[in-house]
C-alpha positions, 0 to 999 in steps of 0.5 A: 396366450392370455397373460394372467393378472397378478399382483405386483410384489411390493418391496418395503423400504429399509425405513419400513423394515426398521423397528419403530422403537430402535434407538437413534444412532449418535453422530460421531463428532470430528476431533477438533483441530490443533491450535497450530492449524487455526489461523487467527481472525485478523484484528485491526489495531490502528494504535500500532500504526499511527492511527492508520487502518486498512482501506481494503479488507484482507483476503486470504492468499491475496497480496497487496503490491505496487510498482515504484521508482525508489529515490534514496536521499542521502544525508548532507545532500542539498535535497536531504537538507531541503526536505528536513527544512520543509518538514520542520515548517510543516510540523509547525503548521500541521502538528498532526503530520508524519514524515515519510521515508525515514530510515533509522539505523540502530546499534545493540549491545550484547544483551540485545538492547538498543543503545543508540540510533541515527538517521542514515538516509530517507527513501522516497517512492515515485509511484507507477501504479495504484495498489494492485492485488495479486494471487499467490500464483501471479506473483512470479509472473508479475515480477518477470514482467517488471524485470522485462520492463527494466531491461528495456528502459534506460536511466533518465534524469528527473527533477521536482517542480513544486509542492502539492497536497494529494489524498488517497482514493478513500480520503483517509490520508492527505499527503504533502508531495513533491511533484515531478517536472522533468522526466514526465515523458519517460514516466509516461512511457513506463506507464504504457509499458506497465498497462498490458500487464495490469490489464491481463491481471484485471488491475486498474491502470494508473490515473489518466492524468497522473501527477507523478510525485513523491510524498514526504509527509502525511496526516490522517483525514477526518472521515466526515470530509470524505468524497468519492471519485478520482479527484479530491475536493480541490480537483486534484488527482488522488494519490494511492499510498494508504491502500498499501499496508504500512511498513511493519504491519501484518497486512491483515489489519481488519476484522472480518466485519471490516470494523475497528469498533466504536471504542477503538474509534474513540481511542483513535480520535483522541490519540491520533488527531485528524484534520479536514485537509492541510491548511490552505496556506501550507502549499503556498507558504512552502512554494514561496519559501522553497520553490526556487530550491526544489525546482533547481537542478542542483537540489531537486534533480535526481537520476532514475535508474531502478524500478521496484515492486513491493509484494506483501512485505517483500521488495524486489528491484531491477536496474534499468538497462545500462545502469551500474546499480546493483540488482536486488533479485533473489 
């Protein structure tokens, strides 16, 4: 049977069917968010933090963290007196220097007004990691890993050996530090124990040739002197401190562009002086005047019996195995 030819039926589109003079439909605007739901854009204000700025831009849901051994230096001890003397000499030679680790206690009257304050102790940190950055879901896993390391490490004795000048990776700050002598082997073992956890989180290990230390003072550096790499202009391994937000900061100090603004920079330069580096005579002077004391077991010796981690603003610590230190673990 022969099929008869016929025209295909053409169906017009909805656009073709619509009259050309039909009015355009107005798009409905979504209601604006309540102000309580709007997260403010972080704005850097170094004037609130002694001229410091964040080296790493803020990322929502990311927490800066680092692991350390805390060393609380009590008043009326030989080490406390030594640190006070060293800071006095340092401030005379470097007026722009700031002390680290001061713990101040305040009392308030019934109206909430501070009526007096006194220094109780000085807490110093012996670093075991660079700054690391954790996502919210990684925090608990990281805490448990540090807790396990603490349960396998016995307390050990350590002591200081010498003074040194270190800088952070970004060369925004210089640090006056006390380097560790005795205890270096145990600290190396702790780095080895930390390494698998850091690698699993895609974080960098500590420095390949670490100078274990506690820092007791810092000063802002002139950005024109900055260099790159893992050593500073004197070939010293770099410290890490300034990548961690300063105590009392929100952790969100940079604007979305990462810039603090030209007028703010000029203000910082005037109010917070910067130096190219510590005076070349500072470290030799301190080692000559205080080197014998700092390296003596009586003054510079201390027990390492706790490991701590700071995640954002929260601090968690665990005693080493067999230590009689009270655990701080909510």
